C-alpha positions in Angstrom: 2.0 24.4 -5.7 0.9 25.4 -2.4 0.3 21.8 -1.0 3.9 21.0 -2.1 5.3 23.9 -0.7 3.6 23.0 2.7 5.1 19.7 2.3 8.6 20.7 1.8 8.6 22.9 4.7 6.7 20.3 7.1 9.5 18.0 5.8 12.5 20.1 7.0 10.9 21.0 10.3 9.6 17.8 11.4 12.5 15.8 10.4 14.6 17.9 12.4 12.4 17.7 15.3 12.1 14.0 15.2 15.9 13.5 15.0 16.4 15.8 17.9 13.9 13.6 20.0 15.1 10.4 19.0 18.5 11.6 19.9 17.6 12.6 23.2 15.9 9.4 23.9 18.8 7.2 23.2 20.6 7.5 26.7 17.2 6.3 28.1 16.7 3.6 25.4 20.2 2.3 25.7 19.2 0.7 29.0 15.9 -0.8 28.1 13.6 -0.9 25.1 10.7 1.9 25.4 7.2 0.3 25.8 5.2 3.5 25.6 5.5 6.4 23.1 8.1 9.0 24.0 6.6 12.3 25.1 8.8 15.5 25.1 8.1 19.3 25.4 5.5 19.2 27.9 3.5 16.8 26.0 3.5 18.8 22.7 5.7 16.3 21.1 4.9 12.6 20.9 7.3 10.2 19.2 6.2 6.6 18.5 7.8 3.8 16.5 7.2 0.5 14.7 10.4 -2.1 13.8 10.0 -5.4 11.9 12.5 -7.6 10.4 11.2 -10.4 8.0 12.9 -13.4 6.7 11.5 -15.8 4.0 12.4 -18.9 2.0 11.0 -19.6 -1.4 10.4 -23.3 -2.5 10.0 -24.9 -5.8 6.6 -26.4 -6.0 8.1 -29.9 -7.0 11.0 -32.0 -6.4 14.0 -32.1 -6.4 14.3 -28.4 -5.2 11.2 -28.1 -3.2 13.3 -27.9 0.2 15.7 -25.6 -1.0 15.8 -22.1 0.4 15.8 -19.4 -2.3 15.0 -15.7 -2.8 11.5 -15.1 -4.2 12.4 -15.8 -7.9 8.7 -15.9 -8.8 8.8 -12.3 -7.8 5.4 -12.7 -6.2 6.2 -10.5 -3.3 8.2 -8.1 -4.7 7.0 -4.3 -4.3 7.8 -1.2 -6.3 10.6 -0.2 -4.0 12.5 -3.4 -5.8 12.4 -5.1 -2.4 10.4 -8.4 -1.3 7.9 -7.6 1.2 9.0 -11.1 2.7 12.6 -10.2 3.4 12.6 -6.7 4.6 14.2 -4.9 7.6 11.7 -1.8 8.2 11.9 0.9 10.8 9.3 3.6 11.3 9.4 6.7 13.5 6.1 8.7 14.0 6.1 12.0 15.4 3.1 14.2 16.4 4.0 17.8 16.9 1.1 19.8 18.6 1.1 23.5 18.2 -2.2 24.4 19.7 -5.3 22.6 20.2 -6.3 23.3 16.8 -3.0 22.5 14.7 -0.8 19.5 14.7 2.1 18.2 12.4 2.2 14.3 11.9 5.0 12.8 10.1 6.1 9.2 9.6 10.0 8.5 8.6 10.8 5.2 7.2 13.8 3.3 6.3 13.5 -0.3 4.7 16.8 -2.5 4.3 18.8 0.0 6.1 18.3 2.6 3.5 18.1 6.5 3.8 15.0 7.4 5.9 12.4 9.2 3.8 9.0 10.7 4.8 6.3 8.1 4.3 3.9 10.4 5.6 4.0 14.2 6.5 1.1 16.3 7.1 -0.6 19.4 8.8 -3.8 18.7 10.5 -6.4 21.4 11.2 -9.1 21.3 13.6 -11.5 24.2 12.7 -14.0 23.2 15.6 -12.9 21.5 18.7 -16.6 20.7 19.3 -16.9 18.5 16.4 -14.6 15.1 15.2 -13.8 16.9 12.1 -10.2 17.7 10.7 -8.3 18.8 7.5 -5.4 17.4 6.5 -2.8 18.9 4.4 0.5 17.3 3.1 1.2 13.5 2.5 -1.8 12.3 3.9 -3.0 8.6 5.2 -4.8 7.0 2.4 -8.4 7.4 1.8 -9.2 4.4 -0.3 -9.5 0.8 1.0 -9.4 -0.8 4.6 -5.8 -2.8 4.4 -3.9 0.5 3.6 -4.9 2.0 7.0 -3.4 -1.0 8.9 -0.7 -2.0 6.8 2.0 -1.7 9.5 3.7 -4.9 10.5 1.8 -5.3 13.9 -1.7 -4.7 12.5 -1.3 -7.3 9.7 -2.6 -10.6 10.7 0.0 -12.3 8.5 3.3 -11.6 7.0 2.4 -11.2 3.4 0.3 -8.4 1.8 -2.9 -8.8 0.2 -2.7 -8.8 -3.4 -4.5 -5.7 -4.4 -1.8 -3.5 -2.4 1.4 -5.2 -3.2 1.2 -7.4 -6.5 2.9 -5.6 -9.3 1.0 -5.3 -12.6 2.7 -4.9 -15.9 1.2 -1.4 -16.4 3.5 1.5 -15.7 2.5 5.2 -15.6 5.8 6.4 -17.4 5.8 3.9 -20.1 2.9 2.5 -22.3 2.2 -0.4 -24.5 2.0 0.8 -28.3 -0.7 -1.9 -29.1 -2.3 -5.2 -27.3 0.5 -7.6 -28.8 3.0 -5.7 -26.8 1.0 -5.6 -23.8 0.3 -9.0 -23.8 4.2 -9.9 -24.1 4.6 -8.3 -20.6 1.9 -10.6 -19.2 3.0 -11.7 -15.8 6.3 -9.5 -15.7 5.2 -6.6 -13.5 8.5 -6.8 -11.3 10.1 -5.7 -14.7 8.0 -4.4 -17.4 9.2 -2.6 -20.7 7.0 -0.9 -23.4 8.3 1.0 -26.3 6.4 4.3 -25.7 7.7 6.7 -22.9 10.2 5.6 -20.5 11.6 2.5 -22.7 13.9 1.6 -19.5 12.5 -1.9 -17.8 11.0 -0.8 -14.4 8.6 -2.4 -11.8 4.9 -2.0 -12.8 2.1 -0.6 -10.7 0.1 -2.6 -8.0 -3.8 -1.8 -8.1 -3.2 0.2 -4.8 0.3 1.1 -3.2 0.4 0.3 0.6 3.9 1.4 0.5 3.3 5.0 -0.2 1.1 7.9 0.6 -0.1 10.4 -1.7 0.2 14.1 -1.3 -2.9 16.7 -1.0 -5.8 17.7 0.8 -8.0 15.4 3.2 -11.1 16.0 4.9 -12.4 13.8 7.6 -15.1 13.5 10.0 -16.2 10.7 12.5 -19.3 9.7 14.7 -19.8 6.6 17.1 -22.0 4.9 13.8 -19.3 5.5 11.4 -16.8 8.1 9.6 -16.4 9.7 6.1 -13.3 10.8 4.5 -12.5 12.5 1.2 -9.3 13.7 -0.6 -8.0 15.4 -3.7 -4.2 14.3 -4.4 -1.3 14.6 -7.0 -1.2 11.0 -7.7 -3.2 8.0 -7.9 -4.3 4.8 -5.9 -1.3 3.0 -7.9 1.2 5.6 -8.2 1.2 8.1 -5.1 3.0 11.2 -5.7 4.8 14.3 -4.0 4.9 16.4 -7.3 2.4 16.0 -9.8 3.4 14.4 -12.9 0.6 15.4 -15.6 -1.6 18.2 -14.3 -4.2 16.3 -13.0 -5.8 15.3 -9.7 -7.1 12.2 -8.2 -10.4 12.5 -6.3 -11.2 10.0 -3.7 -13.7 9.2 -0.9 -14.3 6.7 1.7 -17.4 5.8 4.0 -17.8 3.4 6.9 -20.6 2.4 8.9 -20.7 0.6 12.3 -24.4 -0.6 12.8 -23.7 -3.1 15.6 -21.0 -3.6 17.9 -18.1 -5.7 15.9 -19.1 -4.8 12.6 -17.9 -2.5 10.3 -19.0 -2.0 6.5 -16.9 0.2 4.0 -17.0 1.6 0.7 -14.6 3.7 -1.4 -14.1 5.2 -4.9 -11.3 7.2 -6.6 -10.7 8.5 -9.9 -7.6 10.6 -11.4 -5.0 10.4 -14.4 -2.3 8.1 -14.2 -0.2 8.7 -17.5 2.5 11.0 -17.3 2.8 14.0 -19.3 6.0 12.8 -21.0 4.3 9.4 -21.6 1.2 11.1 -23.2 3.4 13.2 -25.3 5.4 10.4 -26.6 2.1 8.6 -27.5 0.7 11.8 -29.3 -1.8 12.7 -26.7 -2.3 16.3 -26.1 -4.0 15.9 -22.6 -3.3 12.8 -21.0 -4.6 14.0 -17.7 -8.3 14.4 -19.0 -8.9 10.9 -20.7 -6.5 8.3 -19.4 -7.1 7.6 -15.8 -7.2 5.0 -12.9 -10.7 4.2 -11.6 -11.5 2.1 -9.0 -14.5 1.2 -6.3 -14.0 -1.1 -3.4 -15.9 -2.5 -0.4 -15.1 -4.2 2.7 -16.5 -5.6 5.8 -15.3 -6.7 9.3 -16.8 -8.8 11.9 -15.3 -9.8 15.6 -16.7 -11.3 18.2 -15.1 -13.3 21.1 -12.2 -15.1 19.8 -13.0 -14.5 16.0 -12.1 -11.7 13.4 -13.2 -12.0 9.8 -12.3 -9.4 7.2 -13.2 -9.5 3.5 -12.4 -6.7 0.9 -13.3 -6.6 -3.0 -11.6 -4.1 -5.5 -12.2 -3.3 -9.0 -10.0 -1.0 -10.7 -9.8 0.2 -14.4 -7.3 1.9 -16.4 -7.5 3.8 -19.7 -4.5 3.9 -22.1 -4.2 5.7 -25.7 -4.8 3.8 -28.6 -1.7 4.0 -30.1 -1.4 1.1 -32.8 -3.2 -1.7 -34.0 -4.0 -4.2 -32.7 -5.6 -1.3 -30.7 -6.4 -1.5 -26.7 -9.8 -0.3 -27.2 -11.3 -0.6 -23.6 -10.3 0.1 -20.2 -7.9 -2.6 -18.7 -9.7 -3.9 -15.6 -8.3 -5.8 -12.7 -10.6 -7.1 -9.7 -9.3 -8.6 -6.3 -10.9 -10.3 -3.6 -9.6 -11.2 -0.3 -10.8 -12.9 2.8 -8.9 -13.4 5.9 -9.6 -14.5 9.6 -7.7 -14.7 13.0 -8.8 -17.0 15.8 -7.4 -16.4 19.4 -6.1 -19.7 20.7 -5.1 -18.5 23.9 -3.9 -15.0 25.3 -1.0 -13.8 23.2 -1.7 -16.7 20.7 -3.2 -16.7 17.6 -3.7 -18.5 14.3 -4.8 -16.8 11.0 -5.2 -17.6 7.4 -6.0 -15.4 3.9 -7.1 -16.6 0.5 -6.6 -14.0 -2.5 -7.6 -13.8 -6.0 -6.4 -11.2 -8.7 -8.0 -11.2 -12.1 -7.8 -9.2 -15.2 -9.8 -8.8 -18.2 -9.0 -9.8 -21.7 -7.7 -8.0 -24.8 -7.4 -9.4 -28.3 -3.7 -9.1 -29.9 -2.8 -10.7 -33.2 -4.3 -14.2 -33.4 -4.5 -14.2 -29.5 -7.3 -13.2 -27.0 -6.0 -13.4 -23.3 -6.5 -11.6 -19.9 -3.9 -8.5 -20.2 -1.9 -9.7 -17.0 -1.8 -13.1 -15.5 -4.4 -13.8 -12.8 -2.9 -15.0 -9.3 -4.1 -16.8 -6.5 -2.5 -16.6 -3.1 -3.3 -18.6 0.1 -1.7 -17.8 3.3 -1.7 -19.5 6.8 0.0 -18.8 10.0 0.0 -17.1 13.2 1.5 -14.9 15.8 2.9 -15.1 19.5 3.2 -12.1 21.7 6.7 -12.6 23.6 5.7 -9.4 25.6 2.8 -6.8 24.9 4.8 -4.7 22.2 7.1 -7.8 21.0 5.4 -10.2 18.7 6.7 -13.2 16.4 4.8 -14.3 13.5 5.2 -17.2 11.2 3.3 -18.2 8.0 3.5 -20.4 5.0 2.3 -18.8 1.5 1.4 -20.6 -1.8 1.1 -18.5 -4.9 0.1 -19.5 -8.3 -0.2 -17.7 -11.5 -1.4 -18.4 -15.0 1.8 -17.2 -16.6 5.6 -16.8 -16.2 6.8 -18.9 -13.1 3.3 -20.3 -12.4 3.8 -21.5 -8.8 5.9 -20.8 -5.7 6.0 -21.7 -1.9 7.2 -19.0 0.8 7.9 -19.8 4.3 8.5 -16.7 6.3 9.1 -15.4 9.8 8.7 -11.9 11.3 9.6 -10.1 14.6 7.6 -7.1 15.4 8.4 -4.3 18.0 6.5 -1.1 18.5 6.2 1.3 21.0 
């Protein structure tokens, strides 16, 4: 309750401040796009921004329709916002309001496809000791788990698509539960619109392993040194379903640490555990305490190495969800999903680079009536492309993506272009 009250208070104050600064900056911006963050109130308020426009064409894998330009009818790039990540216009406004050297309010207001702006991140940062790199953050805080979620801005992504673990929708939902293994297998490969008979029976998008499009609400501790850093958090939601308000009476605990043993090398490890089934869905399943048993547990490892013109990254994630055993044939084991991603970049010349990513998402098996299969359809994604800096803070990216899935619409190719501006 305290965290939620702080969040609501910050939301009103910071959105008003950010809107005021944006309005004051408009006359200057009318003549020229800003190239640096806007600083006001004697340096106590800093506003920056990130704008990206992405267009794409999906192509059938075989003639005669291979050259046709269509939406992502395979739903490989859809998100839980019901948008395609490759057909998206996104505007971010980021504000940093410093009260004192020890206190600051940070907010990110986001609009997608000209929708109503909403707070993506909004938190109070407290520095108890000025001599140490340690802070406490309260509100809708940055992600603790994983590497990609910390660089998911369009300007930080080497390519245009998202890694599968952070975007691809599985069939699982927090508010709707499969009654048995047969029902779960019927939704295999249908994460963009899954439907179950227990809880909310309306068809809705499922969850990714980790949402890169929402921040969770809670408390986060962070400390850093030259050789690495460490963060830990307690939040209302889970990796797959970040929340503002708690929906099941439980809390997620997450932690992440990184090491920098030599210049250019970063090694990271993450872990998280929290209840994901809503109270309403648990009650519909006849479960008294969904917050204590039906959890998402995840571990992850990542590495990054850069030298000269090269940058290489890899990230592996294992997630497991426990769901109630409601009816036969029972789902009697955690539903596991594993993801591994490798990507790289090569700088061809100043302002021009080429990049590639290979991504796999797999699932454990369940046994239904006369059938044993993975509970969701495994996916492989390959994406190649590159970027060109028109100016320091204006970048054009192009990519070509191939998706293949062992279920539903099995293959799809997508070509995309993205223009990114930031200040």
